[in-house]
N, C-alpha and C positions, 0 to 999 in steps of 0.2 A: 683266423688261420688255424687249420687243423693241427692238433698236437701230434708229435711223433711218439711212437711206443718206446717206453723205457727198455723194453726187451732188446731193441736194436743195440743199445749200449752194452748189454750183457753178452750179446753175440760178437762184440768187438768192433762195431761200427761207431767209433768214438770221435767226434769232431775235435779239432785242436783246443777250443775253449773249454770243453768238458775235460779233456785230458789235462789241461793246466789246473783245473779245479781239483781233480783227483790227486795230481802230483803235489799240489800245494798243501792239500790235507795230509798226504803222506810225509811231506817235509816236516810238519809240526810233530807228527807221530814219532819220527826218527830223532828230531832235535831234542825232544823232551823224554825220549825213551818211554813212550806211553804204553806200547803194547809189545810184549815179548813172546818168545817161543812157548806155545801151548797155553797161553793165557785164554781165559774166557771173558769176553766183553759183553756186558749187559747194556744195551742201548736203551736210553730213556726215549721212548717213541711217543711224542705228543700228537702225531698226525699232521703237524704243520710242515711247511716247506723245508725248514732247516733240518729237522730230525730225519725226514725222508731223504734229503740230499746226503746227509752224513751216512745213512744206511747204505746208500748206493756207493759212495766213495770207499767205505770200509770193505764192502763186498767185492768190488772190482779189483782194488789194489791187492787183496789177498791172493788173487790168482797169479800175480806177478812175483810174489815173494818166495824166498827160499825157506821161510819159516811158516808154521801153521798156527792160526789162532781160531778160537771158536766164537761164533756170533749168536747172541740171544737178544731179543727185544721184548720189552714189556711196555704196554700201553695202559695207562691209568684212565679209565673212563669214569668221570665224576657222575655219580648217581643224580645229583641235583641239576647237572647240565650235560646230559648224555649226548654222545655223537649219534647221528642218524644211523638206524639199523643197517642200511645198505652198505655203509662204509666198513662194517666189520668184515664182510667177505672180501671187499676190495683190498683192505689193508693186509688181511691174512694172505691173499694171493701174492701181493707185492713182496712181502717179507719172505714168504716161502720161495718165490722166484730168486730172491737174492741170497738164499741159503741160511736164513735165520730161523732159529727156534723162537717162534713168536706167540705171545699170549696177551689177551686183553683181560684186565681185572676191573671189576666194578667196585669203586670205593666212594665213601662220603667225602665231599669237598669240605664240609663244615662239621668235623667231628665234635662230639660233646666236650672234649677237652678244651676247645676254643672258647667255651662259655659265651657264645654269641658274638665273639669278636671275629673279624675277618679282614685280612689285608694281603698284599702281595707276598710279604715275608712269611706269613703263616701258611699261605698256600704252597709256597716253595718248600718250606720246611716239612709240610705234610707229604709232599711228593717224594722228597728225599727219604723220609721215614719209610715209606712203602718200598722204595727201591732198595734201600739198605737192608730192610728186613728180608727181601727176596735174596739178596747177596748172602746174607747170613744163613738162610735156609739151604742154599745150594752151594755154599762154599766158594763163592766168587768174590773177587776183590777189585774189579774194575767196572765203573759205571761211566758210559760215554754219553755226553750231552751235546746237543746241537748248537751250542753258543758259538757265535762268530765274532769277527773283529769289531763290528759295530756294537755288539753287546758289551764287549770289553770296554770300549771307549765310553759308552753311555754310563756304565757302572762306575768308571773312573771319575767322570764328571759329577755324578750324583754324590759319590763319597767325598770328593774334594770340595764341592760347593755347599753341600748340605750337612756334612759331618766333620769337615775339617781334617780329613786324612786322605792321603794319596794311595788308596788301595783299590783292588779290583778282583774279579774272578781270575783264577790262575789256570794255566794250561794243564797242570796236574795239581789237584788240590786234595791233600790227604785228610782223612777223617779217622778218629779213634786211633791216633798214633800210627797212622799208615795202614791200619787193618783193611780199610777200604779207600780207594783212590778214585776221585772223579776226574775224568780226562775230557779234554775239549779239543779234538783233532782239527776243528775248523777255526781255531782261534786266530789264524792269519788270513782268513777268507772274508772278503767283503760280503755283506748281506745282498748286494745287487747280484752276485753270482748265483746264490741259491734261488733268488727270485726269478732270474732268467731261466734257470733249470726247470723250475715249476711251470713257467710259461711255455717252454719249448716242448716239454715231455709230459706224458699223461700220468704223472705221479698222483696217487690217490690222496691229494691234500684235503684234509678236513680240519677246520679250525674250531676247536672246542670253545664254547661260550665262556667268556671271562667278564665278570661284572665291572671290572675296572680297566678293560682293554684300551679305551680311548681317553681315560681320565687320569691314569696313574702318572707318576713322575717320569717314568721312562719314556712314555709316549710324548711328553712335553720336552724331553731332552733331545729326541731324535732330530727335530728341525735345527737345533743348535749345532749338532754334529755336522749336518749338511752345510750349514753356513761356514763352519770352520774349514771344511774341505774346499770351499770356494776360495778361501784365503791361501791355502796350501793343499794341493791334492794328496799329499802324503801325511796330512795331519794325523790320520788314524794310526799310520805306521809309526810316527814319531812318539805318540803317546804309548803305544804298545812297547816300543824299545825302552822307554823311560822307566819301565817297571823292573827290568833286569831279572827275568824269570830264571829259575834253575830247573834242570831236568829231574825226572823222577829218580829217587834213590833206590 
């Protein structure tokens, strides 16, 4: 089936299921006071379906609000596993159409400071370091990430079963005593929604190479989450509510 152009959404031709997705994202933004008047949001753009879906939601909902916020996006292109060259232009066009100040930076995935070690935690920390450095350079304090409800549940199970504590990623996660806040506007959205969006519309999805994509613990937890949802279709929501999150201060 031929995909629809994402530009039809920007023109206001938004089907009900996409509208629900945008409003669901906006609900989390409002519940946790993620974005305020004149804030500048730096989106962590991986090029995957989730970050591209979040970019779309934040852009469209901004048109409906009485407040204004600025949108920037930074994509980290790992030198060891670069994205195909043709996607640079496609991504730039996509984010420009959505009203983002977009940039791709080339960085080493395995910096010398790792001393030959590499795992998911180190990769994530390296990504945050680059994003936080950009925030410091440009005076920003909000980094938006495309994590969704399934990510939260998977993280909860990993920490509970493997580390003995019931913790997870937060809707608003402060760093450096609140100097920078990581926000996750899709924290109440199922992964199936972002997957459907990428299947229905011509989002320029490019999946960067990950050496551990199919073998890490998260990939092995995913089938367990699906099994839990067969026992109770609201199992994800139950685990989300069990954390009792607080709004941004």
